[in-house]
RONU-455404 format. One record per residue (C-alpha): residue in three letters; y, x, z. Coordinates in pm, whole numbers, padded with zeros to 5 digits, always signed. Layout:
<recs>
ALAYXZ;...
</recs>
This chain:
<recs>
UNK-06858+09818+07846;UNK-06986+09990+08155;UNK-06683+10229+08205;UNK-06432+09914+08113;UNK-06592+09780+08451;UNK-06548+10089+08622;UNK-06199+10120+08559;UNK-05958+09979+08782;UNK-05820+09630+08642;UNK-05530+09559+08447;UNK-05483+09197+08562;UNK-05646+09038+08870;UNK-05574+08708+08984;UNK-05690+08655+09408;UNK-05704+08333+09533;UNK-05513+08158+09287;UNK-05456+07767+09364;UNK-05258+07490+09236;UNK-05244+07146+09351;UNK-05083+06816+09172;UNK-05065+06490+09352;UNK-05366+06397+09416;UNK-05571+06694+09223;UNK-05640+07041+09289;UNK-05640+07184+08946;UNK-05698+07565+09071;UNK-05886+07602+09384;UNK-05915+07986+09522;UNK-05947+08118+09158;UNK-06001+08510+09143;UNK-06082+08692+08849;UNK-06020+09057+08670;UNK-05935+09147+08341;UNK-06010+09511+08247;UNK-05857+09750+07967;UNK-06019+09721+07681;UNK-06204+09404+07682;UNK-06233+09045+07551;UNK-06285+08816+07847;UNK-06381+08460+07759;UNK-06271+08154+08012;UNK-06490+07878+07969;UNK-06500+07508+08145;UNK-06486+07157+08092;UNK-06167+06993+08029;UNK-06010+06924+08360;UNK-06163+07257+08505;UNK-05864+07424+08551;UNK-05850+07665+08244;UNK-05497+07542+08096;UNK-05353+07499+08440;UNK-05450+07902+08516;UNK-05320+08002+08193;UNK-04988+07828+08226;UNK-04984+08014+08593;UNK-05029+08319+08363;UNK-04762+08241+08162;UNK-04487+08154+08394;UNK-04477+07812+08324;UNK-04635+07704+08647;UNK-04586+07873+08997;UNK-04934+07883+09194;UNK-04926+07745+09551;UNK-05145+07976+09685;UNK-05283+08358+09589;UNK-05132+08609+09385;UNK-05133+08780+09071;UNK-05180+09159+09028;UNK-05104+09417+08728;UNK-05233+09721+08746;UNK-05280+09682+09112;UNK-04902+09551+09208;UNK-04809+09223+09293;UNK-04590+09017+09049;UNK-04447+08664+09030;UNK-04410+08551+08685;UNK-04103+08329+08640;UNK-04098+08224+08281;UNK-04285+08285+07943;UNK-04029+08554+07852;UNK-04096+08726+08187;UNK-04480+08709+08104;UNK-04397+08883+07789;UNK-04179+09123+07973;UNK-04495+09207+08183;UNK-04712+09244+07902;UNK-04854+08912+07888;UNK-04862+08736+07554;UNK-04989+08425+07433;UNK-05116+08264+07109;UNK-05139+07897+07130;UNK-05361+07651+06965;UNK-05096+07512+06742;UNK-04876+07797+06620;UNK-04509+07764+06737;UNK-04351+07832+06386;UNK-04031+07714+06180;UNK-04207+07618+05851;UNK-03869+07687+05639;UNK-03801+07996+05779;UNK-03964+08313+05640;UNK-04199+08539+05891;UNK-03969+08787+05971;UNK-03688+08536+06047;UNK-03953+08336+06277;UNK-03982+08704+06453;UNK-03655+08778+06469;UNK-03589+08433+06648;UNK-03862+08555+06887;UNK-03684+08862+06986;UNK-03382+08668+07034;UNK-03131+08975+06997;UNK-02835+08993+06749;UNK-02941+09346+06729;UNK-03250+09257+06540;UNK-03194+09025+06262;UNK-03505+08959+06047;UNK-03460+09273+05769;UNK-03437+09491+06020;UNK-03738+09429+06193;UNK-03935+09421+05839;UNK-04085+09796+05875;UNK-04193+09712+06239;UNK-04365+09404+06156;UNK-04558+09610+05899;UNK-04603+09891+06099;UNK-04778+09649+06361;UNK-04966+09447+06102;UNK-05104+09758+05940;UNK-05217+09901+06279;UNK-05432+09602+06376;UNK-05552+09467+05999;UNK-05360+09146+06040;UNK-05222+09159+05660;UNK-04930+08909+05665;UNK-04601+08906+05428;UNK-04308+08946+05617;UNK-04101+08767+05330;UNK-04344+08456+05303;UNK-04250+08129+05397;UNK-04441+08008+05701;UNK-04479+07672+05522;UNK-04678+07844+05262;UNK-04940+08029+05508;UNK-05298+07916+05588;UNK-05374+07846+05957;UNK-05512+08201+05997;UNK-05208+08349+05859;UNK-04996+08145+06108;UNK-05216+08280+06400;UNK-05183+08617+06306;UNK-04790+08594+06268;UNK-04845+08471+06640;UNK-05043+08758+06748;UNK-04788+09017+06578;UNK-04509+08817+06785;UNK-04680+08912+07098;UNK-04747+09248+06997;UNK-04380+09305+06902;UNK-04276+09174+07253;UNK-04512+09489+07421;UNK-04821+09234+07518;UNK-05103+09440+07681;UNK-05312+09118+07754;UNK-05311+08852+07504;UNK-05410+08488+07587;UNK-05608+08336+07264;UNK-05617+07953+07343;UNK-05888+07792+07121;UNK-05791+08021+06838;UNK-06056+07912+06573;UNK-06032+07551+06631;UNK-05875+07493+06304;UNK-05995+07807+06078;UNK-06265+07791+05820;UNK-06553+08042+05901;UNK-06422+08345+05681;UNK-06100+08312+05897;UNK-06251+08285+06225;UNK-06443+08606+06128;UNK-06123+08751+06015;UNK-05972+08693+06365;UNK-06277+08862+06536;UNK-06233+09145+06315;UNK-05862+09151+06443;UNK-05993+09101+06818;UNK-06218+09402+06794;UNK-05946+09616+06671;UNK-05706+09529+06943;UNK-05969+09577+07153;UNK-06053+09908+07053;UNK-05682+09979+07083;UNK-05699+09922+07465;UNK-05528+09560+07454;UNK-05717+09318+07714;UNK-05784+08990+07548;UNK-05849+08627+07743;UNK-06052+08406+07484;UNK-06064+08035+07533;UNK-06308+07869+07358;UNK-06558+07545+07360;UNK-06796+07721+07045;UNK-07031+07902+07257;UNK-07159+08076+06947;UNK-06802+08239+06933;UNK-06793+08353+07303;UNK-07155+08509+07265;UNK-07032+08661+06968;UNK-06698+08831+07057;UNK-06686+08831+07455;UNK-06797+09109+07674;UNK-06758+08907+07988;UNK-06750+08563+08058;UNK-06585+08340+08348;UNK-06670+07987+08397;UNK-06464+07736+08593;UNK-06584+07397+08675;UNK-06369+07167+08867;UNK-06121+07408+08946;UNK-06350+07666+09070;UNK-06505+07961+08949;UNK-06861+07912+08946;UNK-07018+08246+08770;UNK-06877+08545+08579;UNK-07128+08740+08394;UNK-07193+09007+08117;UNK-07234+08878+07768;UNK-07579+09010+07773;UNK-07691+08781+08073;UNK-07533+08467+07895;UNK-07707+08237+07673;UNK-07581+07886+07515;UNK-07824+07717+07763;UNK-07692+07872+08095;UNK-07318+07861+07985;UNK-07341+07493+07954;UNK-07523+07432+08262;UNK-07277+07645+08429;UNK-06979+07453+08267;UNK-07149+07108+08330;UNK-07339+07157+08603;UNK-07671+07020+08422;UNK-07883+07110+08090;UNK-07712+07017+07798;UNK-07918+06961+07473;UNK-07786+07119+07158;UNK-08048+06984+06916;UNK-07868+06668+06754;UNK-08001+06719+06397;UNK-08212+06400+06276;UNK-08498+06400+06068;UNK-08525+06136+05786;UNK-08298+05877+05885;UNK-08378+05513+05805;UNK-08117+05439+05521;UNK-08015+05086+05381;UNK-07806+04953+05151;UNK-07461+05063+05069;UNK-07196+04987+05314;UNK-06905+05168+05141;UNK-06854+05240+04792;UNK-06543+05428+04698;UNK-06460+05509+04318;UNK-06158+05657+04164;UNK-05950+05646+04476;UNK-05631+05749+04451;UNK-05314+05758+04698;UNK-05009+05912+04797;UNK-04889+06086+05100;UNK-04600+05968+05327;UNK-04381+06189+05134;UNK-04491+06043+04812;UNK-04680+06327+04699;UNK-05026+06307+04542;UNK-05302+06323+04862;UNK-05603+06165+04684;UNK-05703+06260+04307;UNK-05988+06042+04217;UNK-06238+06025+04535;UNK-06559+05907+04467;UNK-06855+05849+04707;UNK-07134+05614+04840;UNK-07198+05554+05199;UNK-07511+05349+05313;UNK-07638+05198+05609;UNK-07764+05430+05866;UNK-07609+05736+05702;UNK-07354+05970+05864;UNK-07122+06169+05560;UNK-06913+06455+05699;UNK-06629+06519+05515;UNK-06468+06903+05594;UNK-06136+07037+05483;UNK-05856+07239+05621;UNK-05595+06992+05769;UNK-05341+06870+05510;UNK-05578+06844+05200;UNK-05606+06419+05216;UNK-05848+06375+05511;UNK-05580+06186+05697;UNK-05472+05954+05368;UNK-05849+05879+05305;UNK-05909+05740+05632;UNK-05561+05571+05666;UNK-05673+05397+05316;UNK-06008+05274+05463;UNK-05881+05172+05773;UNK-05597+04945+05613;UNK-05300+05177+05714;UNK-05212+05285+05371;UNK-05215+05138+05068;UNK-05414+05271+04744;UNK-05236+05351+04429;UNK-05557+05293+04216;UNK-05943+05289+04211;UNK-06163+05040+04417;UNK-06298+05052+04753;UNK-06619+04799+04800;UNK-06703+04698+05167;UNK-07018+04518+05258;UNK-07059+04436+04896;UNK-06704+04288+04866;UNK-06448+04472+04665;UNK-06131+04523+04853;UNK-05778+04620+04766;UNK-05743+04760+05102;UNK-05361+04704+05210;UNK-05240+04741+05579;UNK-05456+04491+05727;UNK-05640+04678+05976;UNK-05732+04359+06206;UNK-05951+04184+05911;UNK-06129+04489+05826;UNK-06225+04491+06206;UNK-06350+04168+06165;UNK-06546+04281+05901;UNK-06716+04542+06114;UNK-06483+04833+06047;UNK-06436+05099+06365;UNK-06156+05303+06367;UNK-06184+05620+06598;UNK-05827+05810+06478;UNK-05704+06144+06513;UNK-05427+06105+06728;UNK-05620+05969+07029;UNK-05298+05946+07273;UNK-05044+05761+07040;UNK-05240+05586+06779;UNK-05574+05549+06960;UNK-05427+05429+07273;UNK-05105+05274+07451;UNK-05017+05535+07694;UNK-04838+05316+07930;UNK-05096+05036+07925;UNK-05394+05044+08178;UNK-05738+05166+08107;UNK-05825+04746+08116;UNK-05559+04678+07874;UNK-05629+04949+07612;UNK-06004+04833+07598;UNK-05923+04467+07525;UNK-05676+04586+07270;UNK-05920+04455+07023;UNK-06024+04102+07163;UNK-05708+04051+07404;UNK-05644+03691+07220;UNK-06019+03615+07141;UNK-06270+03468+07404;UNK-06398+03559+07683;UNK-06105+03732+07758;UNK-05826+03471+07656;UNK-05832+03130+07651;UNK-05553+02985+07433;UNK-05219+03179+07502;UNK-05320+03291+07832;UNK-05553+03599+07943;UNK-05827+03589+08161;UNK-05762+03836+08426;UNK-06113+03838+08551;UNK-06289+03850+08241;UNK-06046+04184+08131;UNK-06122+04335+08473;UNK-06518+04265+08411;UNK-06499+04386+08047;UNK-06330+04718+08171;UNK-06563+04785+08445;UNK-06869+04739+08225;UNK-06719+04986+07951;UNK-06615+05222+08186;UNK-06929+05229+08359;UNK-07123+05230+08029;UNK-06918+05517+07847;UNK-06885+05727+08183;UNK-06495+05692+08210;UNK-06360+05895+08445;UNK-06053+05730+08620;UNK-05930+05659+08943;UNK-05891+05286+08844;UNK-05915+05035+08524;UNK-05578+04996+08625;UNK-05440+05356+08568;UNK-05242+05410+08234;UNK-05451+05556+08003;UNK-05212+05847+07932;UNK-05284+05983+08262;UNK-05652+06040+08159;UNK-05803+06364+08032;UNK-05843+06373+07630;UNK-06208+06347+07677;UNK-06176+06024+07898;UNK-05907+05894+07666;UNK-06146+05932+07346;UNK-06396+05746+07576;UNK-06207+05470+07630;UNK-06149+05431+07217;UNK-06509+05466+07155;UNK-06603+05191+07430;UNK-06324+04969+07266;UNK-06403+05037+06891;UNK-06795+05061+06885;UNK-06840+04767+07117;UNK-07069+04526+06957;UNK-07249+04686+06617;UNK-07051+04775+06373;UNK-07146+04823+06009;UNK-06879+05107+05938;UNK-06737+05390+06156;UNK-06441+05608+06063;UNK-06454+05869+06298;UNK-06217+06133+06259;UNK-06229+06457+06465;UNK-06410+06267+06753;UNK-06489+06558+06969;UNK-06161+06759+06900;UNK-06059+06966+07195;UNK-06355+06796+07404;UNK-06571+07002+07626;UNK-06962+07029+07596;UNK-07074+06717+07832;UNK-06811+06482+07651;UNK-06910+06635+07294;UNK-07266+06573+07377;UNK-07193+06198+07469;UNK-06975+06105+07137;UNK-07229+06260+06940;UNK-07519+06084+07076;UNK-07310+05711+07057;UNK-07248+05776+06679;UNK-07614+05838+06639;UNK-07761+05566+06837;UNK-07503+05317+06653;UNK-07682+05445+06283;UNK-07974+05333+06462;UNK-07837+05012+06490;UNK-07754+04997+06093;UNK-07407+05153+06124;UNK-07270+05379+05834;UNK-07031+05663+05987;UNK-06774+05847+05769;UNK-06716+06153+05982;UNK-06409+06364+05915;UNK-06415+06694+06113;UNK-06301+07088+06079;UNK-06604+07169+06291;UNK-06860+07261+06058;UNK-07151+07325+06295;UNK-07096+06960+06406;UNK-07093+06830+06055;UNK-07409+07036+05970;UNK-07615+06920+06297;UNK-07536+06522+06263;UNK-07456+06441+05873;UNK-07681+06345+05580;UNK-07457+06400+05311;UNK-07143+06628+05328;UNK-06844+06638+05136;UNK-06535+06905+05126;UNK-06176+06754+05038;UNK-05956+07030+04891;UNK-05614+06927+04759;UNK-05704+06573+04737;UNK-06022+06607+04533;UNK-06341+06585+04710;UNK-06625+06807+04634;UNK-06966+06652+04656;UNK-07118+06484+04825;UNK-07467+06671+04857;UNK-07755+06660+05105;UNK-07700+06855+05407;UNK-07976+07051+05368;UNK-07817+07250+05068;UNK-07519+07319+05280;UNK-07421+07635+05495;UNK-07123+07709+05696;UNK-07024+08003+05439;UNK-07046+07757+05100;UNK-06850+07497+05333;UNK-06593+07764+05409;UNK-06535+07868+05038;UNK-06512+07497+04935;UNK-06258+07457+05172;UNK-06032+07722+05081;UNK-06099+07603+04692;UNK-06398+07848+04625;UNK-06680+07801+04402;UNK-07044+07794+04545;
</recs>
């Protein structure tokens, strides 16, 4: 690592500033990326990471400062220009055409009639073999796992001649085994002299794979340090500006009577395919049941049935001692004490064009004290919003600001404040901390734990195994619509859950 630092930087940002109306997203950011290193870029939501990446990839132009490649100033005009300069982006969500093969997707990426799919297969195989990427050029993309799709995106960048790869939250949807395979690829790329900018909220991974770490807070660089100088505690304090507790595991929770019992539950997807195949479990008061699984294995359908958004095909659900044939009546379920924190927080959890105050009132807008008869009480609406914004520390310019203008973390806080008002009996929490920074994640976890102390049962659907292992009492895995478990969280490990998530046996 010392040799790398003594080399000249491959990429240097000097005083990069980018302003938007009312916001300085990047404020004099300076950093260097050296040949053959992994630089982790950390920061809370809104710290300026995405803006900085967009500038590097030619999506934004900086208002001030300059970018140097091998010591010479460059202006990056577009993503294609960035790749010609040797900068490639591996996006968080792969941008591939599912019906086409790997080779066809990569031929489209090259964008030349001189390189049809069959002609670039040898080149794909050569690059994939050199870096241990292990992909089949003839495989249809829709048959690939998330990890395999990510490898295709890496090959796409390497085909374009990338020397610097930006990996944006690359492990967010990967199993532990897939994440470790990605790290092996990253180490191979580093050994070959490639430079990698690694963006992640998972501090364990940052410490495991990085050489150096640069931390942003409120648009500014607050520190750059070698990984040997770093720890979870120090990094989280740099990111948030205060100490953060990572100990969220409960000891001996007080469990009550069953709140939710599910037996033989079957349901079909929106495409008419069998999505749930006889799911059974019991969830008690004060208990958190974690459901892990790779996306698309029935998690969405399970929560939609339980929240009244999708009819069941067979089986039964008993909620609070009442057997329900749940069929698309979310309002009735809310009255019975069911709170729903949805997966799509922007389009399903909120109405982006409506104000923060209006979104906070969606569950009660026609009920006292917010309404009298047919009329909404504006003063009560405002008082309700101010109280919840303060209680949940929602960062918003005003309660009248459209919710769509807030960051993902603050939109999530709006949903939590609305759904968890009062004392819910059952909380359906789907990826409640996905994409959130450390501070927001800590708050979401504490809210859920506090509600269980008040007697709520929580069904936590998450792809973050650390979150499941630290919060839950029971854990289960959905694979192809079948539920493996539940079993006590003490008997589970990241490795065993990862095997179950890919159809393995433990």
